[in-house]
Structure formats: structure tokens, C-alpha cells
N, C-alpha and C positions, 0 to 999 in steps of 0.2 A: 533402596532402604534409607540412605541419607542423600539429600539433594540441597543445592544452594541456588538462589535465584540470581540470574544475570540478565538484566533487562526484563523481557517478558518470558524468557526461557528458564526452565529448571534444569540444572546440570548436575549429573551424578557425582558423588564423592565415594560412596561405598556401594558395591553391587550386591554383595551377599555376606552374611556373617552368621555365626552360631556357636553355641556352647559345645564343648567336647569334654567327655569324662572317660578315662581309660585306666585300666589296672589289670593286675594278675590275680587269678583265682588260686585257691589252695591246691588245685589240680594242675597248676602251671599253665593255664589257658589265658591268653590275652583277650580282654573284653573291651569293646569300644561302644560308647553311647553318645548320641548327639541330638541336639534340637533340629538338626538338618537330616533329612533322609526319610525313607519309606516307613520306618517303624515309629514315627512320631504322629501324634494326633492331639487335637485340642480336646480337653476334657478334665474332669475331676474324678478321682477314684471314689467309687461308691455312689456316683450320680449317674443313673442310667438315662442319659440324654446327650444328644449331639449339640455341642456348643458352636453356634454359627458365627459368632463375632466376639471380640474381647469386650470387656466392660470399660467404659470411659467415664471419668468423673472430672469436673472442673472445680476450681476453688470457688467460683461464683455460685455454683450449685450448692456447695457445702455451706457457704455463708448464708444463703437464702434459707436452706433447710434449718440451720440452727436458729436463725432469727424467727422463723415460723414457730418452732417448738418453744423457744424461750419467751415468746410473747404471752402465751397462756398455758403452757404445759401440754399443748396438743398440736399435732402436725395437721393443720387445716388444709394445706395444699401439697400433698405428697409429690415429690419429684421422682419420676420413674427410675432414673439412673441411681438415685440414692437408695430406693427401696428394692432395686434389683441386685444391688451389690452383694457378691457371694461371700458375705461374712458368715462365720460359723453359726449354724442354727437359725438362719434367717427364715422366719415363718412366712414371709411375704414372697419368697422365691417362686413358689408355684404360680402365684398370681401375676408376677411381673416377668419371670423368666420362662414359665411354662413347665417347670419341673421343681420338685422339692429338693432341698439340701438336707442330707441325712445328718442328724445330730450326733451320729456315731462316727462321722468322718473326723479323723484326727487333724489337729492343727486348726488355726483360724482361717485357713484358706486365704482369703483376702483380708488384709489388716484393717482394723477399725478402732475408733475410740469408744470404749465401753463405759457409757455414762453412769450406769447403775452397778457396774462391776459384777454382773451375774454371769459373765463368760459367754454370752450370746449376743449376736448382732440384732438389736431391736431398734430399727430406725424410727418407729413410732414413739419410742421413749427417748429420743434425742441422740441415739448413737449415729455416728457418721464415719465415712471412709477416711483413712489417714494413710500416710506414707510410712510403712513399717520398716524402718532401717535400724538395725542393731546399734545400740549406743546412743540413739537419738529418740528413744521412746519415752523418756521422762518429760520431754516437751514435744509431743507428736505434732507433725506439720502436714499441711496439705499444699502441694505445689499448684501452679497455675493450671496444669492439666496432667492427669495420670491415666495410663491405660494398663489394665490388668489382664494377663493372658495365661491361662493354665495349660500346661503341656504334659502329656503322658507319653513315656517312652516304654515300649514293650519289647519283649523277646518272646516271639510266639504269642501265646495268649497271656503270658505273665507280665504284670506291670513291674518294671524294674525301677524306674525313676519317675517321680512326680516333680515337675519343674514349674515354679510360679514366677513368671516374668512380669516385672513392673517397669514400664517405660514411662518416664515423666520429664517435665520441663518446667522452667520458670521464666516469666516475662519480667524484664526490667524496663524502667521508663527510658533509660538512656539506650538508644538503639545501637546495635553493633557490639555491645558488651559481651564478654566471654560467656557469662551465664545465660544471657539471652539467646545465644546461638549454640546451645549445648543440649544434647539428648542424653539422659541418664538411663542406664539399663541395669536393673537389679534382679539377678537370678537367685532365687531360693530353691534349693533342690533337696529332695528326700530320697534316700535309698530305701525304697518300699519293698525290696526283696529280702531274702535271707542270705544274700550274697555278700561275702567279705572280699574286698579287693585290696591286695597288697600293692605297694609301689604305685599308688594312684596319682595320676596327673589330671588336673582340671585346667582346661585351656580354652582358647577362643580362635576360631578361624575367621579371617577377614580378607575380603577381596577388594582391594582399593582400585577404584576406577575414577580417576579425576578427569571428567569429561570424556575425551577419547582415552580408552583404556590402554592404548598401545605404547605409551611413552612415560611410564611412571617408575619411580624409585621408592625404596623402602628405607626407613631409618628408625633409630631407637634413641630415646632419652633415658639412659639407664637409671640416673638418679631420680627420675620422675616415674619410673615404672610405666612408661608410655611408649607406644610405637606410633609411627606416622608415615604417611605417603605424601610424596611431593613430585611435582612435574620434573621430568628429566631434562626438559628444554625450556627456554625462555617463553616460547609460544607453544600452545597446545597443538598436538598433531591433528591432522585431518584423517579420521578413520576411513579406511577403504571399504569396510563392511560393518554391519551392525547399525542400530538405530540410535546410538549414543550421540547426544549433543556434545559439542566441543566448546571450550572456553574461547571466545573471540577476544576477550580482554585478558588480564593477567590470570593465570591458572591458580586455583586454590591449593592449599595443603590441608590435610585432615589428620587428626590425631585421635587415638584411642588410649585413654588413661585408665590403668588398672587402679581404681580408687580403693578397692578392698578385695584381697584374695581370700581363699578359703581358710578355715581355721584348722590347726593341727592338734587333734585331741591328745596326741602323745607328747606334746610340748606345751602343756598348760594352755591349750587352745590359743596359742599365739597365731597371728596372721602369717600365712605363707606368702612371701614376696614373689615378684616376678623372677622366674628362674631360667627360662629358656625363650628365645625368640628365633624362629627359623624362617628364612625367606623361601618363597615358592615361586618358581618361574613357569610361564606358559610354554609347554613343549612344542606348540604349533608355530612358534616364531622362528624366523631364519636370520642368522644361523642358529641352529638348534642348540639349546643349553644342554649340559650333561643330563641324561635321563634321570639320574638320582636326585636332581634338584627340582623336578617337576612335581605336579600335584599327586599326593598319595592316593592309592586305589584299594589297598588292603588294610585290614585291621592292624597287622604288624607294622606296616608303613606309617600309618597314623600314629601309632604308639612311638615309633622312632622319632617322628617329628616332635611329638609332645615331650620326649625325653632328651631333646637336643641333638638328634642325629638325622642324617639324611635317609632317604628311602632305602638305601643299601646298607645302612648301619654305620657308615663312616661318620665321625664326629664333625661338627661345624668347625671350620678353620677361619682365622681372622684376617684373611686377605682376599682381594678380588671378589669373586662370586661366593666365597665361603666354602668352596669344594676343592679347588685345584691346588691351593697352596696356603701355607700359614701354619700357625699354632692352634691347638684346640681351644675353643672358647664357648661361652654359653649364650651370648647375645650378639646378634648380627648388627653390623653397621652402626656402631656406637659413637662414631666421630662427628665432627661439626662440618657440615657441607658449606656453611657460609664462609668460614675462615679456612676451609680446606685443610683441616687437621684431623688426625686419627683416621679410622677406617670408615670410609663412606663409599657409596656407589658412584657418585659423581667424581670423587677424587681418584678412585681406582679405574675409572673409565669403563664400568660395566655396560654391557649392551642394554639399550633401553627396551622396554617391553611391558607386558602385563604382569604386575606384581601382586602377590598374595602372601599371606603369612599365617603361621600358627604360633601363638605365644602361650606360655603355660606356667603353672605353679605346681610344685611337688618335689619329691614324692612324699606320700603319707598313706596311712592305712585308713580305708573307708569302711566303717563298720556297717553291718545290717541295721537299718532303721535310722542311720545318722542323718542329721540335717546340716546343711552347709550353705554357703553363699558365694557369689561372684558378682562384683559390682564394677561397672564401667561408666566413664563419661566420654562422649564422642563430641568433639568440637572441631572447628575449622578456622583457617585464616585466609581471607581474601581482601587484602589491602591494596587498592589500586596504585598506591605510591611505591610498592615494593615489587621486586622481581621474584622469579620462581624460587630462588634460593633464600632470599630474605624473608619470604613467607614462613620459612622454618623457624627463624628466630622469633617472629611475632607469635607463631603457634605455640612455641615453648612457653612464652609469658602467659598466654591464655590458659594453658594447661596448669600452670602454677596457681592461677586464680581459681580454676575449677577444683583443684585438690584442696585448697584452703577453704573454699565454700563447703565442700563435702566434710572436711575434718571438723569444721565449726558447726556441724549439724544444720547446714544451709543458712547460716548467718553470713551476710555478704561482706561485711567489713568496708574497705575503702573503694570497692569496685563501683558503687553507685547505689541508687535506691531501687530495690525490687519491690514487687507487691508484698505487703506485710504477710508474715506467715501466721498460720493459726496455731496457737499453743495452748489456749485454754478458753473456757467459755467467757471469761472476763474480757477477752480481747475485743469482742464486739463493742463498737462505740456506744457509750451510754447516752440516753436521751439528754438533750439540753433542758433548760428551764421551761422551754416551750414544748417539750416532749416530742421533738422531731429527731428521728434516727436516720442517719445516712451511713450506708455501708456498701462496699468496702471504702475506706478512706485512709490514704489516697486511693483513687480509682483510675482505671484505664480501660476504655472500651465499653464498660457498663457500670452504671451506678443505680442503687436502689435507695429510695427515700420512703420512710414510714412516718405518717402523720398520726397524731394522737387519736383521731377519729375520722370517719368518712365525712368530707366536707367539700363544698365547691369553692374554687379559688383559682388564682393564677400563681404558678410556680416559676420563678426566674432564678437561674444559676449564673453567677458572674465569675469571670477569671480574675486573677490578681490585678490586671490592668484595666478592669472595668468592662471587658467585652462580655456580651450576653452569650453564654454557651448553650443555654437551654431555656425555652419558654413554652409552657404548655398549661392548659386548663386541667384542673384536678377535680375528680368526682369520687375518689375512693381513698382509702387509708394508705395504699401502697402504690408507688410509682416506680417504674423501671425504664431507663432509657439507655441506649447504646451510644450516645454521643460521647466524645472524649472529654471527660471532666477530670482534671488533675488538681 
């Protein structure tokens, strides 16, 4: 799911993760729904078609689409990804996806900028995909890359939840920056049933595998609403089984930051913060951990973990492994492993092993038809000058940057220069007196240049120090090149 490059190898950071929703029905029955498991399928309610792959859009595609339309009010060169985007009422869906999108389907499905405000996605009229994050819609943006994946969760034949996952990322020119090494996950979910769930928890399951999965620890940054996995030893272990690559250099640490929890309709729709973090141990390790601390297998056990209790119903305790001794608490391992203060796995000498976690928000009432959300940022630290514990401090600083970036609606601040964000049609660079249009500017990886008319000539692009970055003969109005032009 998440990997980091070391030399020519890609090393795992997270093996598996997924959204969890659980609550109690009026008949006192515990229900559990997840984006992991056999009752999950890709699809959109009301659309009778099998979705083979998610939709992927890049910022460069959106820029090119907008430039095409704004040139003469006509999209002369349709980009298939733009025209296939599953925005509400897209009349081009059958042509590009192979199936129509019902105009009776509720919600916008995938978010888009509605240029003519008619409520429908009309790419031929200049509409384009955007990142639909609540609170940031006044100035909608498009990241470097975003992937939209619709999920249906059923119970029998009945659709219980529609989940719309948007995974996205941003590229910064300064390599190694926190934003440049972060994947954002935005889950928007709809209770499509008539089911009302009391004492509902929305949470997340994460299996942290830092290279070799057999020597990891779990930690929590409570003030940041973030959990993290770090290597229990200075050097990564050599796994005796499995195909996992190991870190031969310094092991990385990975963090999952709850950027925005679900909203509580009973408390003026205020955001519900991180309320519980439960560690999960692999029961196959020797010596065997207490069975109650291993992975849940039943609905009731999952609900216990989501509500801050072990498989057997015992509360989380604030010492050692969290089960054998201590006082009741809500969040596991909230201490500082670098300075060996507070409750940490390394400080308490816990047995190393395969660490997983369920962290959650709640409880609240989830009404039938309710729409809610859950947003995460996943980033890592792998600084070769730091040891396995010092990576935790570096990761903590990176998570602060990610939270600030999200809170500012993806404005970067002092972190560095990222690709400019799309906020309005006026942001496209206006032509110069010679009527030459270059976009995006600044650019990285690909630049497009539009001339006033088709003409033959030589185009040269120079760097600030006079180096020729691009030289080519032109025969048309539009030129695109993938050389790095900054």
C-alpha cells in the first residue's frame, strides 16, 4: 500500500489498511462495516456496470483541458480521463466508460468544478475534476495527481454504505519535503440504508510493516491526532519467511495523521477528534502475547477495539503492553521514545513483533441517509543521519507540516514551493504581448507552450544561468515537452 525507495528496491511501510464503521441498532445488534472484506465491491449505486479500475486525473491534464476550452469556448482535443470522470450527470460516460451515469443518482459522486452552475458535469462546457474537501470549496484545487475509487458495502443484497475514496498527492520542487512524500486519503461515506446506528465509531485499521514486519513498535502523538510505526531496533530484522524486503540502511518511520474526523450532528456538526488507539499484536509470535491483544475476528471484538477495549472487553491500561497492568486510558503509547519519557513500547521493553492498530472516533448517532467523512495523511521519515528512534522526532515535525498544509486548504506556507494550485479560471497565465502562453508556470516534468498561430520556427528555452533546456523546431500552435523546465 505504501512503500519507500531505498536504492533500487521499494520497501514496505504499510501492508494493509481500511475504514471501519460500527454501531448498535435499535434492536441492540452490533453491526460492523469495512472497506476490507468480502462484502465490499467497487461500484456506484444505480449504475449497472462493473468498475474495473479507479479514475485517475493529473493536474497537467486539467490545465490542458482548461486551456483548450478557454481558447475558443470549444474542447477541440478531449482528454479521455477528463471526459470519463464520474461527475453527476456526465453525458459522456457511456462513450468513455462504457456505461451511462444515472442523473437520478444522488450526490455529485466525484467532485467537479461546475463552470455554468447547472449542477451537472459537462466537460465539453469547461467543467473539470477538482478535489472536493469540505471547507476548501470556495477555492477548489486540483492536486498533482488524484485517484477516485467508489466502494459499495452490502449486507446481503442491500447496499448499506457508499464510500467514495479520493487518494491524492502533491509534488514539490524541493525533494524530500513532507508534502512531497505524503499520500492523502479522503473517505466520504453515505449511509444508504434505513439503518440508524447508535454509539457509532468510525475508525481505521492499519498494519504497519517497516521492511521486515517482525520488529516494529507502535506509538501515538496525541496532540497531533496521529499514530506511527517505528523500528524496534537500530537495524531492520531479517525476516525468516515472507517476501518482504528489509531496510539495509536506516529503517523508516511512518505516520498516519487524522486530518479530519467525522462530524457529530448532535453537537452542531463539530468534528469528532481521535478518541481511541488500540494496539494489535500478531498471535503467531513467540513468546505468544495475551490472546486478548491479538487481531479481532468477530464483530463484537472489532467493536471492542473501536471503543477502546481489548478483544475480551477489558479496558486499555497505560503500562507495558496495555493489558497486564496500569490504569485505564484511551490512547496507547503516548510517551516520547526519543527521550524515554512517558509510556512507550521501547521504554517498557515490550516484545518486538508485528504491530497493527485500530484507531477510532466516536461515539455518535449515525442517521439513515447521513453523509460523513474521514480524512488521513500518510507520510514517513527516512533521514540517513538519524537512528531508528530519532526518526520519530523527524516524523513528528513532518506531520505538523502536513496538518498545517491541510488546515490551510493546501496552501504550503514556509515548507517550500509546490506546484501552484488551481483556484479559478484566471489563474492560467495570460498571454504576453507576443501572445505566447506557457503553462503550468513554474513547471516540473512537463511544460506546454501555446503560440498565437501555427508557424514554423525554432523554440529555445533557457535556464536562469543561460543553459539551453529545450530546443526544437515548431510546426504547430501547441508544443508539449517533458524536459524539466523550472
